[in-house]
C-alpha angles and dihedrals in degrees: 000000000000092000090054090053090049092052091045089055093044095049100039108025096037097063091043091055091045092050090049092052091050092047091049091051092049092049092050093051115100136190121249118250116243090256092051090047092051091050091048092050091048092050091049091049090051091051091050091049091049090049093050090053094047120120104240099167091115087059093048094263134114125296 
């Protein structure tokens, strides 16, 4: 009897809790402002530039 109750909780309540957690995460997510997006793009561009100038000879790449 107890094992049936456990499986009932696992099969019914588990997905409900998981769905609630996903819905909560989606509701808490926000879009970046245009200023934040520009700063993020600039930082990514700087990282790419730094990576292109990296010395990768020890990895078999170019120096």
